[in-house]
C-alpha positions in Angstrom: 6.7 8.6 6.9 10.1 10.7 6.4 12.9 9.3 4.2 16.4 8.3 5.7 19.5 10.3 4.2 20.5 6.2 3.1 20.4 5.6 -0.7 16.6 4.4 -1.1 16.2 0.8 -3.0 13.8 1.1 -6.2 11.9 -1.8 -6.9 11.3 -4.8 -4.4 13.7 -5.8 -2.0 13.3 -9.3 -0.5 13.7 -8.9 3.5 13.3 -12.4 4.7 12.5 -16.1 3.0 12.0 -18.8 5.3 14.2 -22.1 5.0 11.0 -24.2 3.2 7.8 -22.7 0.8 6.8 -19.6 1.7 3.7 -20.1 2.3 2.3 -16.5 2.0 4.3 -12.9 1.1 3.8 -10.1 3.5 4.7 -6.5 1.0 5.9 -3.3 3.0 4.9 0.1 1.1 5.8 3.4 2.7 4.6 6.6 2.0 5.3 9.8 1.2 8.7 11.3 2.0 9.2 7.4 2.6 11.7 4.9 3.0 12.1 1.3 1.8 14.4 0.7 5.2 14.4 3.6 6.9 10.4 3.8 7.2 10.5 0.1 9.2 13.9 0.7 11.3 13.9 2.5 14.7 16.5 5.5 14.9 18.2 4.8 17.8 18.7 1.1 17.8 18.8 0.8 14.0 16.5 -2.4 14.0 13.9 -3.0 11.1 11.5 -5.2 12.5 10.5 -6.8 9.2 13.9 -8.7 9.2 14.8 -8.9 12.3 15.1 -12.7 14.2 13.5 -11.8 17.4 10.9 -9.8 15.5 8.1 -10.7 12.6 10.5 -13.6 11.2 10.5 -15.3 15.0 6.4 -14.7 14.6 5.5 -15.6 10.8 8.4 -18.0 10.0 7.0 -19.2 6.7 6.1 -15.7 5.4 8.7 -14.1 2.8 8.8 -10.6 3.6 9.2 -7.4 0.6 9.6 -4.0 0.6 8.9 -1.8 -2.3 11.2 1.5 -2.8 10.2 4.1 -4.8 10.7 8.3 -5.2 8.2 9.6 -3.0 9.7 12.7 -2.6 7.9 15.9 -3.0 10.8 18.2 -3.6 14.4 18.3 -4.2 15.2 20.1 -1.0 18.5 18.7 0.3 19.4 17.5 -2.8 16.5 14.8 -3.0 15.5 13.8 -6.5 11.8 13.8 -7.2 9.7 11.6 -9.2 7.2 13.1 -11.7 5.3 9.9 -11.4 2.1 10.3 -8.9 -0.5 7.8 -6.9 -1.8 6.1 -10.0 2.0 5.6 -11.8 3.3 4.2 -8.1 0.5 1.7 -8.1 1.1 0.7 -11.5 4.4 -0.1 -10.9 4.2 -1.9 -8.0 1.7 -4.1 -9.7 4.1 -4.7 -12.3 7.0 -5.2 -10.2 4.7 -7.9 -8.1 4.0 -9.7 -10.8 7.7 -9.9 -12.2 8.6 -11.1 -8.6 5.6 -14.0 -8.5 5.4 -15.3 -11.9 -1.8 -1.5 -6.3 -5.1 -2.8 -6.1 -7.7 -1.0 -7.2 -5.3 -0.7 -10.7 -5.2 -4.5 -10.7 -8.7 -5.8 -9.8 -10.0 -4.0 -13.5 -7.5 -5.7 -15.3 -9.1 -8.6 -16.9 -8.6 -8.6 -20.6 -7.2 -11.7 -22.0 -3.9 -9.9 -22.6 -3.2 -9.2 -18.7 -5.1 -11.2 -17.0 -2.4 -11.4 -15.1 -2.7 -8.2 -13.4 -5.9 -8.7 -11.8 -4.2 -12.4 -10.0 -2.8 -9.0 -7.4 -6.0 -8.3 -6.6 -7.5 -11.7 -6.1 -4.1 -12.9 -4.3 -4.3 -9.9 -1.6 -6.0 -11.2 1.8 -5.2 -8.3 4.2 -3.8 -4.6 4.1 -2.6 -2.9 6.9 -2.9 0.6 7.2 -0.4 2.9 9.5 -1.4 6.1 10.0 -2.5 6.7 6.1 -5.0 9.4 5.5 -7.9 7.4 4.2 -11.6 7.1 3.3 -14.3 9.8 4.8 -11.6 12.6 4.5 -12.6 15.6 2.8 -9.8 17.2 0.4 -8.6 20.0 2.7 -7.8 17.6 5.2 -5.9 15.4 3.2 -4.1 18.5 2.1 -3.5 18.9 5.4 -2.3 16.0 6.4 0.1 15.8 3.1 1.3 19.3 4.3 2.2 18.2 7.9 3.7 14.8 6.7 6.0 16.9 4.1 7.1 19.6 7.2 8.7 16.5 9.0 11.9 17.3 7.1 11.5 20.3 4.8 11.6 23.8 6.9 8.7 25.6 7.2 9.9 28.3 5.1 11.0 26.6 1.9 7.3 24.9 2.2 5.8 28.3 2.4 7.6 29.9 -0.3 7.1 26.6 -3.1 4.5 27.3 -4.9 5.3 24.4 -7.0 5.2 22.1 -4.4 1.9 23.4 -2.8 0.5 22.8 -6.2 2.0 19.3 -6.3 0.3 18.4 -2.9 -2.7 19.7 -4.0 -2.9 17.7 -7.1 -2.2 14.4 -5.2 -4.9 15.3 -2.0 -7.5 15.4 -5.1 -6.3 12.0 -6.6 -5.8 10.5 -3.5 -9.7 11.2 -2.6 -10.7 9.7 -5.5 -8.8 6.9 -5.0 -9.9 6.7 -1.8 -13.7 6.6 -2.8 -12.7 3.9 -5.5 -11.3 2.0 -2.9 -14.2 2.1 -0.5 -16.5 -0.6 -2.4 -13.5 -2.9 -2.6 -12.7 -3.0 0.6 -15.3 -6.2 1.3 -12.7 -8.6 -0.3 -10.1 -7.9 1.9 -9.1 -8.0 5.8 -8.4 -4.7 6.9 -6.9 -3.0 9.8 -6.4 0.7 10.1 -3.6 2.3 12.7 -3.4 5.6 14.3 -1.1 8.1 15.9 -1.4 8.6 19.6 0.8 10.8 20.1 1.3 14.3 18.6 4.4 14.7 16.4 7.1 17.5 16.9 7.1 19.4 14.1 9.7 22.0 15.5 7.1 25.2 15.9 4.6 23.0 17.1 3.4 19.2 18.3 0.6 17.8 15.8 -1.1 14.7 14.6 0.1 13.8 11.4 -3.1 12.0 10.7 -5.9 11.9 12.8 -7.5 9.0 13.9 -10.7 10.0 12.1 -8.7 10.0 8.8 -6.7 7.2 10.1 -9.1 4.8 10.9 -12.2 5.6 9.5 -15.2 3.4 11.4 -16.1 0.9 8.7 -18.1 -2.5 8.5 -15.8 -5.6 8.8 -12.7 -3.7 9.6 -10.6 -3.7 12.7 -8.7 -0.5 14.3 -6.4 0.5 16.9 -4.5 3.0 18.0 -0.6 2.7 18.1 1.4 4.6 21.7 3.8 6.8 19.0 3.7 9.7 17.1 3.6 9.8 12.9 7.8 9.1 12.6 7.2 6.0 14.7 3.9 4.3 14.4 5.4 2.0 12.5 9.3 1.2 14.0 9.5 -1.5 16.3 12.7 -2.8 18.5 11.4 -5.7 20.8 8.4 -7.4 21.3 7.0 -4.9 23.9 7.2 -2.0 21.5 3.5 -0.5 21.7 1.5 -1.3 18.6 4.2 -4.6 18.2 1.9 -7.5 19.5 -1.5 -6.1 18.0 0.2 -5.4 14.1 1.8 -9.9 14.9 -1.7 -11.1 15.9 -3.2 -9.6 12.7 -0.6 -10.3 10.7 -0.5 -13.8 11.9 -4.6 -14.1 11.6 -4.6 -13.1 8.3 -1.6 -15.8 7.4 -3.3 -18.9 8.9 -6.4 -18.2 7.2 -5.2 -16.8 3.6 -4.0 -20.0 1.9 -7.1 -21.5 2.0 -9.5 -18.0 0.8 -7.3 -17.4 -1.7 -7.4 -20.8 -3.5 -11.0 -20.9 -3.5 -10.7 -17.2 -5.2 -8.3 -18.5 -7.4 -10.3 -21.3 -8.4 -13.6 -19.0 -8.7 -11.9 -16.3 -10.8 -10.5 -19.1 -13.0 -14.4 -20.2 -13.9 -15.7 -17.0 -14.6 -12.7 -15.7 -16.8 -13.1 -19.4 -18.5 -16.7 -18.6 -19.3 -16.0 -15.2 -20.5 -13.5 -16.3 -22.8 -16.2 -18.6 -23.8 -18.7 -15.6 -24.9 -16.4 -13.8 -26.1 -15.6 -16.4 -28.8 -19.1 -17.3 -29.3 -19.6 -13.6 -30.0 -16.8 -13.2 -32.7 -17.7 -16.5 -34.1 -21.4 -15.1 -34.4 -20.1 -12.4 -36.0 -18.1 -13.9 -38.3 -21.1 -15.8 -39.9 -23.5 -12.9 -39.9 -20.9 -11.1 -42.2 -20.2 -14.7 -44.8 -24.4 -13.8 -44.9 -24.4 -10.4 -45.3 -21.5 -10.5 -48.3 -23.0 -14.2 -49.4 -26.0 -11.5 -49.9 
């Protein structure tokens, strides 16, 4: 989503906290050239559905809502600063911020060593994921690159884009990385409730109108996942200013279902993980003890 001219909040920002103890956390993460607040806020009415009292908090009053901001600018055009970090680095930072707040996903799944087990809890405690117009599994590198180029063109003049070899190179690198991440994420999908949303209207790119991320890329047809179109372009696919906004009811219905089921499912997961990790630590201790005994016998000889 294109970013706003307002200053970008960095890190986790709490947008809504229930009066009682929160049962779940909802974390909104913007995309390329996005903004922690503007991505979710309508341009005309300046309504952010994540914390507007008549929207998300009304339907999910026991959920804490956060947004995560990071430097997703891909060019310094228009005076914006850029970050040297890429997708993997951003995911590592997000995981660390979530851990600090609670005391992304393919990264945290592998963090099971004793000293970093806390990172694995982010994977374990994630129940559902909603993707809004996100280039996803099934896309070729060429298709991913095309989608990234279109997203950039929403805020960067076409002439600047065509003459910036460093920008084109960076996007090629990101498209290759994104392809690797989608391949890694595919086998993990079975652990989560997944809902894909695609844009049903073409975005005005000044020189033409086009879908930024087409249906096949944004909403691959996969077992045990949900998918739906939203009657909006890429700029507005995740912006709602009333309960009657296109897509809002579908999004809230999904979040309500996931929020209802998540606590019990996560509790069972945590119990299973604790048992597995306890057995793993026991095996490691036995191996260390066995190695120490063998070393002592050899020294004795």
